[in-house]
C-alpha positions as CSV (number, residue, x, y, z in Angstrom):
1,M,-91.2,23.0,15.1
2,A,-87.9,24.5,14.1
3,R,-85.8,26.9,16.2
4,N,-84.0,29.9,14.5
5,Y,-80.6,30.1,15.7
6,T,-78.1,32.9,15.2
7,L,-74.3,32.3,14.9
8,H,-72.2,35.3,15.9
9,T,-69.0,35.9,14.1
10,A,-66.0,36.6,16.2
11,H,-64.9,40.3,15.4
12,E,-61.9,41.1,13.9
13,P,-59.6,43.5,15.3
14,S,-61.2,47.1,14.8
15,N,-60.0,49.4,12.1
16,R,-59.4,52.2,14.7
17,I,-61.4,54.6,12.4
18,D,-62.6,57.6,14.1
19,Y,-65.9,58.0,12.4
20,K,-67.0,61.1,14.4
21,A,-63.7,62.9,13.5
22,E,-63.7,61.9,9.7
23,L,-67.3,62.4,8.9
24,N,-69.7,65.4,9.3
25,E,-72.6,65.0,11.7
26,Q,-75.1,64.0,8.8
27,Q,-72.7,61.6,7.2
28,H,-71.9,59.8,10.5
29,A,-75.7,59.5,11.2
30,A,-76.1,57.6,7.8
31,V,-72.9,55.6,8.1
32,T,-73.7,54.4,11.8
33,S,-77.5,53.8,10.8
34,P,-78.8,50.6,12.5
35,P,-79.6,47.4,10.8
36,G,-82.9,47.8,8.8
37,Q,-83.9,49.7,5.9
38,A,-82.5,53.2,5.3
39,L,-83.0,55.9,2.5
40,V,-79.7,58.3,2.2
41,I,-80.6,61.4,0.3
42,A,-77.0,62.7,-0.5
43,G,-77.1,66.1,-2.2
44,A,-74.8,66.9,-5.1
45,G,-71.1,67.3,-3.9
46,S,-72.0,66.1,-0.3
47,G,-69.7,63.3,-0.2
48,K,-71.9,60.4,-1.2
49,T,-68.9,58.1,-2.3
50,R,-67.5,58.9,1.1
51,T,-70.5,58.0,3.2
52,L,-71.0,54.6,1.3
53,T,-67.5,53.6,1.7
54,Y,-67.4,54.4,5.4
55,R,-70.7,52.6,5.8
56,V,-69.0,49.4,4.4
57,A,-66.0,49.9,6.6
58,W,-68.5,50.3,9.5
59,L,-70.3,47.1,8.7
60,L,-66.9,45.2,8.6
61,D,-65.9,46.9,11.8
62,N,-68.7,45.5,13.4
63,G,-68.3,42.0,12.3
64,I,-69.8,41.6,9.1
65,Q,-68.0,39.4,6.8
66,P,-66.7,41.2,3.3
67,E,-68.8,38.3,1.3
68,S,-71.8,39.1,3.3
69,I,-72.0,42.6,1.8
70,L,-73.6,43.3,-1.7
71,L,-72.8,46.8,-3.1
72,L,-74.7,47.6,-6.3
73,T,-73.5,50.4,-8.4
74,F,-74.1,51.6,-12.0
75,T,-70.4,51.6,-13.2
76,N,-67.5,49.3,-12.7
77,K,-65.3,52.3,-11.8
78,A,-67.7,53.5,-9.0
79,A,-67.6,49.9,-7.5
80,R,-63.6,49.5,-8.1
81,E,-63.2,53.0,-6.5
82,M,-65.2,52.2,-3.4
83,Q,-63.6,49.0,-3.0
84,E,-60.1,50.5,-3.1
85,R,-61.3,53.3,-0.6
86,V,-62.7,50.4,1.8
87,Q,-59.5,48.6,1.5
88,A,-57.6,51.8,2.6
89,L,-59.6,52.2,5.6
90,V,-59.7,48.5,6.7
91,T,-57.4,45.6,7.4
92,Q,-60.1,43.0,5.9
93,D,-59.8,41.8,2.3
94,A,-62.3,44.2,0.6
95,S,-61.9,42.3,-2.4
96,R,-64.2,39.7,-1.0
97,I,-67.1,42.1,-0.9
98,W,-69.8,41.4,-3.7
99,G,-69.3,44.6,-5.4
100,G,-70.1,45.7,-8.9
101,T,-72.7,46.9,-11.5
102,F,-76.3,45.7,-11.3
103,H,-75.3,43.4,-14.5
104,S,-71.8,42.2,-13.3
105,I,-73.6,40.8,-10.3
106,G,-76.3,39.5,-12.4
107,N,-73.7,37.9,-14.6
108,R,-72.1,36.1,-11.5
109,L,-75.3,34.7,-10.3
110,L,-76.2,33.4,-13.6
111,R,-72.8,31.9,-14.2
112,Y,-73.5,29.5,-11.3
113,N,-76.8,28.8,-12.1
114,A,-77.5,29.1,-15.7
115,E,-78.8,25.5,-16.4
116,R,-82.1,26.4,-14.3
117,L,-82.9,28.5,-17.1
118,G,-82.1,26.4,-19.7
119,Y,-78.7,27.8,-20.4
120,R,-75.1,26.2,-20.3
121,K,-72.5,28.1,-17.8
122,G,-70.5,28.9,-21.0
123,F,-73.0,31.4,-22.3
124,S,-71.9,34.4,-24.4
125,I,-73.0,37.9,-23.6
126,M,-74.0,39.9,-26.6
127,D,-73.3,43.4,-27.1
128,R,-75.6,45.7,-28.9
129,E,-74.0,45.0,-32.4
130,D,-74.2,41.3,-31.5
131,Q,-77.7,41.7,-30.7
132,K,-78.7,43.6,-33.9
133,D,-76.8,40.8,-35.8
134,L,-78.9,38.0,-34.2
135,M,-82.1,39.9,-34.6
136,E,-81.4,40.4,-38.3
137,T,-80.8,36.7,-38.5
138,V,-84.3,35.9,-36.7
139,L,-86.2,38.5,-38.7
140,G,-84.9,37.0,-42.3
141,S,-85.9,33.8,-41.1
142,S,-89.2,34.6,-39.3
143,G,-91.7,35.0,-42.3
144,I,-92.9,38.3,-41.2
145,D,-93.9,40.5,-43.8
146,T,-91.8,43.5,-43.5
147,T,-92.6,45.3,-46.7
148,T,-96.4,45.9,-46.3
149,Y,-96.2,48.1,-43.6
150,R,-93.0,49.8,-42.2
151,F,-91.4,47.5,-39.6
152,P,-88.7,48.6,-37.4
153,K,-85.0,47.9,-38.0
154,A,-83.1,45.4,-35.4
155,E,-81.7,48.4,-33.5
156,V,-85.3,49.6,-32.9
157,L,-86.5,46.3,-32.0
158,G,-83.6,46.2,-29.6
159,D,-84.7,49.5,-28.0
160,I,-88.4,48.3,-27.8
161,F,-87.4,45.0,-26.1
162,S,-85.0,46.6,-23.6
163,L,-87.5,49.0,-22.4
164,A,-90.1,46.1,-21.8
165,D,-87.5,44.3,-19.9
166,N,-86.4,47.3,-17.7
167,T,-89.7,48.6,-17.2
168,L,-91.3,45.4,-16.5
169,C,-94.0,46.4,-19.2
170,S,-95.2,44.1,-22.1
171,V,-94.1,44.9,-25.8
172,K,-97.6,45.9,-26.4
173,E,-97.6,48.7,-23.7
174,I,-94.2,49.8,-25.0
175,I,-95.4,50.2,-28.6
176,H,-98.5,52.1,-27.5
177,T,-96.7,54.5,-24.9
178,R,-93.3,55.1,-26.7
179,Y,-93.7,53.8,-30.6
180,P,-97.2,54.6,-31.4
181,Y,-96.3,54.6,-35.2
182,F,-95.6,50.8,-35.0
183,E,-99.5,49.9,-33.7
184,E,-100.0,48.3,-37.2
185,V,-97.2,45.9,-37.0
186,A,-97.3,45.1,-33.0
187,S,-98.3,41.6,-33.7
188,G,-95.4,41.2,-35.9
189,I,-92.9,42.8,-33.2
190,I,-94.4,40.5,-30.4
191,K,-93.7,37.6,-32.7
192,M,-90.2,38.7,-33.3
193,R,-89.7,39.2,-29.4
194,K,-90.7,35.4,-28.9
195,L,-88.4,34.2,-31.8
196,Y,-85.3,36.2,-30.5
197,Q,-85.8,34.8,-27.1
198,E,-85.9,31.4,-28.5
199,K,-82.7,31.9,-30.7
200,K,-81.0,33.2,-27.6
201,R,-81.4,30.0,-25.7
202,E,-80.7,27.8,-28.7
203,T,-77.3,29.6,-29.5
204,N,-76.3,29.8,-25.7
205,C,-76.2,33.7,-25.8
206,M,-77.7,36.6,-23.6
207,D,-78.1,40.2,-24.2
208,F,-77.4,42.7,-21.6
209,D,-80.9,43.0,-20.6
210,D,-81.1,39.3,-19.8
211,L,-78.2,39.6,-17.3
212,L,-80.9,41.5,-15.0
213,A,-84.3,39.8,-16.4
214,L,-82.9,36.6,-16.0
215,T,-81.4,37.1,-12.8
216,V,-84.9,38.1,-11.6
217,Q,-86.4,35.1,-13.2
218,L,-83.9,32.9,-11.4
219,L,-84.6,34.2,-8.2
220,E,-88.6,34.3,-8.7
221,E,-88.6,30.9,-9.7
222,N,-86.3,29.1,-7.3
223,E,-87.2,29.7,-3.9
224,D,-83.9,28.0,-2.7
225,L,-81.7,30.1,-4.4
226,L,-83.7,33.1,-3.1
227,E,-83.3,32.1,0.2
228,R,-79.7,31.2,-0.2
229,Y,-78.8,34.7,-1.4
230,R,-80.8,36.4,1.0
231,R,-78.9,34.5,3.9
232,Q,-75.6,35.2,2.1
233,F,-75.9,39.0,1.6
234,E,-76.9,40.2,4.9
235,F,-76.3,43.8,4.1
236,V,-77.4,45.2,0.6
237,L,-76.2,48.7,-0.6
238,V,-77.3,50.6,-3.6
239,D,-75.7,53.6,-5.3
240,E,-77.3,55.9,-7.5
241,Y,-80.8,54.8,-6.6
242,Q,-82.5,57.7,-8.3
243,D,-81.1,55.7,-11.5
244,T,-82.8,52.6,-11.2
245,N,-85.7,51.2,-13.0
246,S,-88.3,48.8,-12.2
247,L,-86.2,45.7,-13.0
248,Q,-83.4,46.9,-10.9
249,C,-85.5,48.0,-8.2
250,R,-87.3,44.2,-8.2
251,M,-83.7,42.8,-8.2
252,V,-82.9,44.7,-5.1
253,E,-86.2,43.6,-3.3
254,L,-85.7,40.1,-4.1
255,L,-82.1,40.1,-2.8
256,T,-82.9,42.0,0.3
257,G,-86.2,40.4,1.2
258,P,-89.0,42.0,3.3
259,Q,-86.9,42.0,6.6
260,G,-83.4,42.5,5.2
261,N,-81.0,45.2,5.6
262,L,-81.0,47.6,2.8
263,M,-79.5,51.1,2.5
264,V,-80.1,52.8,-0.8
265,V,-78.1,56.1,-1.5
266,G,-79.1,58.7,-4.2
267,D,-80.6,62.1,-4.9
268,D,-84.0,62.4,-6.5
269,A,-82.8,66.0,-7.8
270,Q,-80.2,64.2,-10.1
271,S,-82.7,61.5,-11.7
272,I,-82.3,62.5,-15.5
273,Y,-82.6,59.0,-17.1
274,S,-86.1,58.3,-17.7
275,W,-85.7,57.7,-21.5
276,R,-83.8,54.7,-20.8
277,G,-86.2,53.5,-18.3
278,A,-85.1,54.9,-15.0
279,D,-88.0,55.7,-12.6
280,V,-87.7,58.4,-10.4
281,T,-90.8,57.2,-8.1
282,N,-88.4,54.4,-6.9
283,I,-86.5,56.9,-4.8
284,L,-89.6,59.2,-4.3
285,E,-91.9,56.4,-2.9
286,F,-89.1,54.4,-1.3
287,D,-91.1,54.7,2.1
288,K,-94.1,53.0,0.4
289,H,-92.0,49.9,-0.4
290,W,-90.1,50.0,3.0
291,P,-92.6,51.8,5.6
292,H,-90.2,51.5,8.4
293,A,-86.9,52.8,6.5
294,R,-84.9,55.7,8.3
295,V,-84.3,58.7,5.9
296,H,-81.0,60.4,6.2
297,K,-80.4,63.7,4.6
298,I,-76.9,65.1,3.7
299,E,-76.8,68.7,2.6
300,V,-73.5,70.0,3.2
301,N,-72.1,70.4,-0.1
302,Y,-68.1,70.6,-0.3
303,R,-67.8,71.2,-4.1
304,S,-69.5,74.7,-4.7
305,V,-69.4,78.4,-3.7
306,P,-72.4,79.7,-1.9
307,E,-73.5,81.8,-5.1
308,V,-73.7,78.5,-7.2
309,L,-75.6,76.7,-4.4
310,N,-78.0,79.5,-4.0
311,L,-78.9,79.4,-7.5
312,A,-79.2,75.4,-7.6
313,N,-81.4,75.5,-4.4
314,A,-83.8,78.1,-6.1
315,T,-83.9,76.1,-9.3
316,I,-84.8,72.6,-7.9
317,A,-87.2,74.2,-5.4
318,M,-89.6,74.9,-8.4
319,N,-90.1,71.0,-9.0
320,R,-93.0,69.4,-7.0
321,G,-92.0,65.8,-7.2
322,Q,-89.2,65.9,-5.0
323,I,-87.9,65.2,-1.6
324,P,-87.1,68.6,0.0
325,K,-83.6,69.5,0.6
326,N,-81.5,72.6,0.9
327,L,-77.5,72.3,-0.2
328,Q,-75.6,74.1,2.5
329,P,-71.9,75.4,1.4
330,A,-69.0,74.3,3.2
331,R,-66.9,76.5,1.4
332,P,-66.6,80.3,1.7
333,S,-68.0,83.1,-0.7
334,K,-65.6,84.2,-3.4
335,G,-68.1,87.2,-4.1
336,M,-68.9,86.2,-7.8
337,L,-72.6,85.6,-8.8
338,P,-73.4,83.3,-11.6
339,A,-73.1,85.4,-14.9
340,L,-76.3,85.6,-17.2
341,V,-75.1,86.4,-20.5
342,A,-77.4,87.1,-23.4
343,L,-75.7,87.1,-26.8
344,D,-77.1,88.4,-30.3
345,S,-76.4,85.0,-31.9
346,S,-75.1,81.8,-31.6
347,S,-71.9,82.5,-33.0
348,A,-71.7,85.5,-30.6
349,Q,-72.2,83.0,-27.9
350,A,-69.4,80.6,-29.2
351,S,-67.1,83.9,-29.2
352,F,-67.9,84.8,-25.8
353,V,-67.2,81.3,-24.7
354,A,-63.8,81.2,-26.4
355,Q,-62.7,84.7,-25.3
356,R,-63.8,84.1,-21.8
357,I,-62.0,80.7,-21.5
358,L,-58.9,82.6,-22.8
359,E,-59.2,84.9,-20.1
360,L,-59.5,82.7,-17.6
361,M,-56.4,80.7,-18.8
362,D,-54.6,83.9,-18.6
363,E,-55.7,84.1,-15.0
364,G,-54.2,80.9,-14.0
365,V,-57.2,78.6,-14.4
366,D,-56.2,75.1,-15.4
367,V,-57.7,74.5,-18.9
368,N,-58.7,71.1,-17.5
369,E,-60.9,72.7,-14.9
370,I,-63.1,74.4,-17.7
371,A,-66.1,72.8,-19.2
372,V,-68.8,74.0,-21.8
373,L,-72.1,71.9,-20.9
374,Y,-75.0,71.6,-23.2
375,R,-78.4,70.0,-23.7
376,A,-77.8,68.3,-27.0
377,H,-74.5,67.6,-28.8
378,F,-75.1,69.6,-31.8
379,H,-75.3,72.7,-29.5
380,S,-71.4,72.4,-29.5
381,M,-70.8,72.8,-33.0
382,E,-70.1,76.3,-33.4
383,I,-68.0,76.3,-30.0
384,Q,-65.9,73.5,-31.4
385,M,-65.4,75.6,-34.6
386,E,-64.6,78.8,-32.4
387,L,-62.3,76.8,-30.0
388,T,-60.3,75.5,-32.9
389,Q,-60.1,79.0,-34.7
390,R,-58.5,80.5,-31.2
391,G,-56.5,77.4,-30.7
392,I,-57.7,76.4,-27.6
393,P,-57.5,72.6,-27.2
394,F,-60.7,70.8,-26.0
395,Q,-62.0,67.2,-26.0
396,I,-65.3,65.9,-26.6
397,T,-66.5,63.0,-24.6
398,S,-69.2,61.8,-26.9
399,G,-68.7,59.4,-29.8
400,L,-67.7,55.5,-29.7
401,R,-66.0,54.2,-26.8
402,F,-63.1,52.1,-26.9
403,F,-65.0,48.8,-26.3
404,E,-67.7,49.5,-29.0
405,Q,-65.1,50.3,-31.7
406,A,-65.4,47.6,-34.7
407,H,-62.0,46.3,-34.5
408,V,-62.1,45.8,-30.9
409,K,-65.5,43.9,-31.5
410,D,-63.9,41.9,-34.3
411,V,-61.3,40.3,-32.2
412,A,-64.1,39.5,-29.5
413,A,-65.9,37.6,-32.0
414,F,-63.0,35.3,-32.4
415,M,-62.6,34.9,-28.9
416,K,-66.2,34.4,-28.3
417,F,-66.5,31.8,-30.8
418,A,-63.3,29.8,-29.5
419,V,-65.1,29.7,-25.9
420,N,-68.5,29.0,-27.4
421,R,-68.6,27.3,-30.4
422,Q,-72.5,27.8,-30.8
423,D,-72.2,31.3,-30.9
424,E,-73.9,32.1,-34.3
425,V,-73.5,35.9,-34.1
426,S,-69.9,35.7,-33.5
427,F,-69.3,33.3,-36.2
428,M,-71.2,35.4,-38.8
429,R,-69.3,38.3,-37.9
430,M,-66.0,36.6,-38.2
431,V,-66.6,34.9,-41.6
432,R,-68.0,38.1,-43.3
433,L,-64.3,39.7,-42.6
434,C,-63.3,37.1,-45.3
435,E,-63.4,38.8,-48.7
436,G,-66.3,37.4,-51.0
437,I,-68.4,36.3,-48.1
438,G,-71.6,38.2,-47.4
439,N,-74.7,37.2,-45.3
440,V,-76.1,34.5,-47.5
441,S,-72.6,32.8,-47.7
442,A,-72.1,33.1,-44.1
443,A,-75.4,31.6,-43.3
444,K,-74.7,28.6,-45.4
445,L,-71.2,28.2,-43.8
446,W,-73.1,28.6,-40.4
447,Q,-75.4,25.5,-41.4
448,E,-72.3,23.4,-42.5
449,W,-70.5,24.1,-39.3
450,L,-73.7,23.0,-37.1
451,K,-73.4,19.7,-39.1
452,S,-70.0,19.0,-37.6
453,D,-69.1,17.0,-34.3
454,A,-66.8,20.0,-33.2
455,S,-69.9,22.5,-32.9
456,K,-71.6,20.3,-30.2
457,A,-68.7,18.9,-28.1
458,E,-67.6,20.2,-24.7
459,T,-63.7,20.5,-25.8
460,M,-62.7,20.8,-29.3
461,P,-62.2,17.1,-30.6
462,C,-59.8,18.7,-33.5
463,T,-58.5,21.6,-34.9
464,F,-60.8,24.3,-36.3
465,S,-59.0,24.0,-39.7
466,E,-59.8,20.4,-40.0
467,V,-63.3,21.4,-40.3
468,L,-63.4,24.9,-42.0
469,V,-61.1,24.2,-44.8
470,Q,-63.5,21.4,-46.2
471,M,-66.3,23.7,-46.6
472,K,-67.0,25.1,-50.0
473,V,-66.4,29.0,-49.8
474,P,-66.6,31.4,-52.8
475,K,-63.4,31.3,-55.0
476,K,-62.6,34.9,-53.9
477,A,-62.4,34.1,-50.4
478,K,-60.4,30.7,-50.5
479,T,-56.8,32.2,-49.3
480,T,-58.3,34.4,-46.4
481,W,-60.7,31.4,-45.4
482,D,-57.6,29.1,-44.8
483,Q,-55.9,31.8,-43.0
484,F,-58.8,32.5,-40.9
485,A,-59.3,28.9,-40.1
486,F,-55.5,28.4,-39.2
487,T,-56.0,31.5,-37.0
488,L,-58.6,29.8,-35.0
489,D,-56.3,26.8,-34.6
490,E,-54.1,29.0,-32.6
491,L,-57.0,30.0,-30.1
492,I,-57.4,26.4,-28.6
493,D,-54.3,24.2,-27.0
494,K,-53.7,20.6,-27.9
495,E,-56.5,19.5,-25.3
496,G,-58.9,21.8,-27.2
497,R,-59.4,24.2,-24.6
498,P,-59.2,28.1,-25.0
499,V,-55.8,29.4,-24.5
500,T,-55.4,32.8,-22.3
501,P,-56.7,36.2,-23.6
502,P,-53.3,37.8,-24.3
503,M,-52.3,34.6,-26.3
504,M,-55.9,34.7,-28.1
505,I,-55.3,38.5,-29.1
506,R,-51.8,38.1,-30.1
507,S,-52.7,35.1,-32.6
508,I,-55.7,37.1,-34.0
509,T,-53.9,40.5,-34.6
510,E,-50.7,38.7,-35.9
511,G,-52.9,36.6,-38.3
512,V,-55.6,36.9,-40.5
513,Y,-56.9,40.3,-39.0
514,E,-53.7,42.1,-39.3
515,D,-53.9,41.7,-43.2
516,Y,-57.8,42.7,-42.9
517,M,-56.9,45.8,-41.1
518,K,-54.2,47.0,-43.7
519,A,-56.9,46.5,-46.4
520,K,-59.9,47.9,-44.7
521,F,-58.8,51.0,-42.6
522,K,-56.6,53.9,-43.5
523,N,-55.8,54.5,-39.9
524,Y,-54.5,50.9,-39.5
525,E,-51.6,51.9,-37.2
526,Q,-54.0,53.6,-34.7
527,R,-56.1,50.6,-34.8
528,Q,-53.3,48.3,-34.2
529,Q,-52.4,50.6,-31.2
530,D,-55.9,50.1,-29.8
531,L,-55.6,46.4,-30.1
532,E,-52.1,46.4,-28.3
533,Q,-54.1,48.2,-25.6
534,L,-56.6,45.7,-25.6
535,S,-54.1,43.0,-25.0
536,N,-52.5,45.0,-22.3
537,F,-55.9,45.2,-20.7
538,S,-56.4,41.3,-21.0
539,D,-53.5,40.3,-19.4
540,R,-55.2,41.0,-16.1
541,F,-57.3,37.8,-16.9
542,T,-56.6,34.1,-17.3
543,D,-59.8,32.8,-18.2
544,P,-61.0,33.9,-21.8
545,L,-64.6,33.8,-20.5
546,E,-64.0,36.0,-17.6
547,F,-62.3,38.6,-19.8
548,L,-65.2,38.3,-22.5
549,S,-67.6,38.8,-19.6
550,Q,-65.9,42.1,-18.6
551,L,-65.7,43.3,-22.2
552,S,-69.2,43.0,-22.7
553,L,-70.1,44.7,-19.5
554,L,-67.8,47.5,-20.3
555,S,-69.3,47.9,-23.8
556,G,-72.8,47.7,-22.2
557,V,-72.7,50.5,-19.4
558,D,-69.4,51.3,-18.2
559,T,-68.3,54.0,-20.3
560,D,-66.2,56.1,-18.2
561,N,-63.1,54.0,-17.4
562,N,-61.7,52.8,-20.9
563,P,-58.2,53.0,-22.6
564,A,-59.5,55.4,-25.2
565,Q,-61.0,57.8,-22.8
566,Q,-57.8,57.8,-20.5
567,Q,-55.9,58.7,-23.7
568,Q,-57.9,61.6,-24.1
569,D,-57.4,63.1,-20.7
570,R,-55.0,65.8,-21.6
571,D,-54.9,69.4,-21.2
572,A,-58.1,70.5,-22.7
573,V,-61.5,72.2,-22.0
574,T,-64.2,69.5,-21.8
575,L,-67.2,69.7,-24.2
576,T,-70.0,67.5,-23.1
577,T,-73.8,67.3,-22.1
578,G,-75.3,67.8,-19.0
579,H,-76.2,64.0,-19.1
580,Q,-72.8,62.8,-19.4
581,A,-71.3,65.4,-16.9
582,K,-73.4,63.7,-14.0
583,G,-70.9,62.9,-11.4
584,L,-67.9,65.3,-12.5
585,E,-66.9,68.8,-11.4
586,W,-64.9,71.8,-12.9
587,S,-63.8,75.2,-11.5
588,V,-65.7,77.0,-14.3
589,V,-68.7,75.8,-16.3
590,F,-70.4,77.5,-19.0
591,A,-73.9,76.2,-19.7
592,V,-75.0,77.2,-23.2
593,W,-77.9,77.4,-25.2
594,L,-80.2,78.1,-22.3
595,A,-83.2,78.8,-24.5
596,D,-86.7,77.3,-24.4
597,G,-86.9,74.8,-27.0
598,M,-83.2,74.1,-26.5
599,F,-83.0,73.7,-22.7
600,P,-85.5,72.5,-21.6
601,H,-86.0,70.4,-25.0
602,K,-88.9,71.3,-27.3
603,R,-90.2,67.9,-26.8
604,A,-90.4,68.1,-23.1
605,I,-92.3,71.5,-23.6
606,D,-94.6,70.3,-26.3
607,E,-95.6,66.7,-25.5
608,G,-93.9,66.0,-22.0
609,G,-96.2,67.2,-19.7
610,D,-94.9,68.4,-16.1
611,S,-93.2,65.1,-15.4
612,A,-90.8,65.9,-18.6
613,L,-90.4,69.5,-17.7
614,E,-89.5,68.3,-14.0
615,E,-86.8,66.1,-15.4
616,E,-85.4,68.8,-17.7
617,R,-85.2,70.9,-14.6
618,R,-83.4,68.2,-12.8
619,L,-81.0,68.0,-15.8
620,F,-80.4,71.9,-15.4
621,Y,-79.8,71.2,-11.6
622,V,-77.1,68.7,-12.5
623,T,-75.5,71.1,-14.9
624,V,-75.1,73.8,-12.6
625,T,-74.0,72.0,-9.9
626,R,-70.9,70.9,-11.7
627,A,-69.6,74.2,-11.2
628,K,-67.2,74.7,-8.2
629,D,-66.2,78.4,-8.6
630,E,-67.7,80.2,-11.5
631,L,-71.0,79.7,-13.5
632,Y,-71.8,81.3,-16.8
633,L,-75.3,80.9,-18.2
634,T,-75.7,81.8,-21.9
635,Y,-78.1,81.9,-24.6
636,P,-78.4,83.6,-28.1
637,V,-81.3,86.0,-28.6
638,I,-81.6,85.2,-32.1
639,N,-81.1,81.7,-33.8
640,H,-80.5,81.7,-37.6
641,Q,-82.0,78.4,-39.2
642,A,-81.8,77.9,-42.8
643,R,-85.4,77.0,-43.3
644,D,-86.9,79.5,-41.2
645,G,-84.4,82.3,-41.0
646,D,-84.0,84.4,-37.8
647,I,-85.8,83.0,-34.8
648,M,-86.0,85.2,-31.9
649,M,-85.2,82.9,-28.9
650,R,-86.8,83.2,-25.2
651,P,-84.4,82.8,-22.3
652,S,-85.0,79.3,-20.7
653,R,-87.6,79.2,-18.2
654,F,-85.1,77.8,-15.7
655,I,-83.5,80.9,-15.7
656,A,-86.3,83.2,-16.3
657,D,-88.1,82.1,-13.1
658,L,-85.0,82.8,-10.8
659,P,-85.1,85.4,-8.4
660,K,-82.8,88.4,-10.3
661,D,-80.6,88.8,-7.3
662,L,-79.1,85.4,-7.7
663,V,-77.4,86.2,-11.0
664,E,-75.3,89.0,-12.4
665,V,-76.1,90.2,-16.0
666,W,-73.6,90.6,-18.4
667,N,-74.3,93.1,-21.1
668,V,-71.9,92.2,-24.0
669,K,-71.2,94.5,-26.6
670,S,-69.1,94.1,-29.8
671,G,-65.5,95.4,-29.4
672,W,-65.1,96.4,-33.1
């Protein structure tokens, strides 16, 4: 009979943190919660990040080794910020903590164990466009009839497969519940799923969802690995637990184990991502999965004045599916109730917002501390026009992110292929940059490449050009093809190994790609600067595989800390959606287009039922709790539509249902 024996680690010197003095009573209770499972409900503006970082410091203070702590987040920025804050508190090396996004942690586990799933360690991570290209390749050779019935394009197929992965549902279920108009071609879609999975293994590539799905598969199928990681990760912490989907929840359960130490932090009132697979029941029914879990509520809000919080509390109280909470203000009253402003038209609404912003600026409010928030991006159009007319600087946080731009992905394709010479998607993207080479020619060239020894060898046995210049290419492409081949030569050293990321980028941008950009893009200089920024970023890495993994991870989920966004951080009003505003705050917030059919969305009213409307109300709650000092709630009484003429708008039920004493009605009249 085996005996269990616990090895106690010698405690390092205490970090001398006065937890009681530096935390409020509710935060302190959560931070010092004993081992076991715990659910921390951290309301908006209540110091969630502070609570998590002090929890990590507390564990380190109590002898837990950094590498025994797993901290799962939704953005790389959040993980980095927490580790930096922890490092400022403790003497231990916080970089040894296993902190990162679900996807980045999945990537680390798979890099160590990919062979158990039929992959090699050097697998490529495909971003959305890579995935689209590979699906189009698979679809083209699948024999599936895409002409008799309307068959989904590669992007839609990707969404279907992603939802199936993240919700732990079958493709058939996803089609039935989310895409019923594809029922007639369901068998073809299911076949495509199988062929696509096979192709990924064949080309040693994973898509973004594989980083989670294959991690779960790895743990479920390998008991020795499961036990090893459970022993390693003595304490598991999860940020923004309300945003987890079924797959992420399963990953947490596997890594924690039934008797493990788990703390999840989140706010059910801010669960707003069901459209991408998030499941609010993960947090609402946490006690069903973990019946002995302690529940801590952190309800002191340090962000907003009482008048804003009173409105927010009254709003969310109308939801049935919730964990009851009541935010308490730490700040004193400023005496101004949220303003409820009905305007004659959408153009009058835009005029009001612009005029009030100018007045606030005259009053000394920093323009960076003003935001206009809306349900859908098109709601910003007239406001953009009005702000432009009045010379008010603004920035819109929607649009392509830095790592999703075509020129960045082109350069990444060169680098991916130098590392993984069986990466068909990257090869196809690269060669199509050569003039005269389209999909058909590229596919033929790929087949020729596969016949070469260079495509299979562990290290490159020769230069790329020795193989590529012998291939038959269209006459139009000959010059750029040779240049392309010699550029690839510069991406490997004399031993056939990839050079460093900065050297790679420099060779690509000074080689064939520079001429391509000049001919292709009218804003060549701006794109060249982007690639210089990319090169600067790559200088943090010596291993191209590590850099490419980070690039794919940033492209996939982490859209809040890229070089392009940092360049946009200037003195300007922010225009963005409620979804993208989550986690941010401003002194003054304008919540616009608060009319039924706009916010809440018409689809939620007509088709979504109670659960969809409750999520819309949570989104409204997120929107209003971004305001620190002043909140303006606006809507147009009349909405002019080209097809239907003038439509009378009802105020959003979210404001119509509020007690009248929580808002101040502003009656706006024309000044001319």
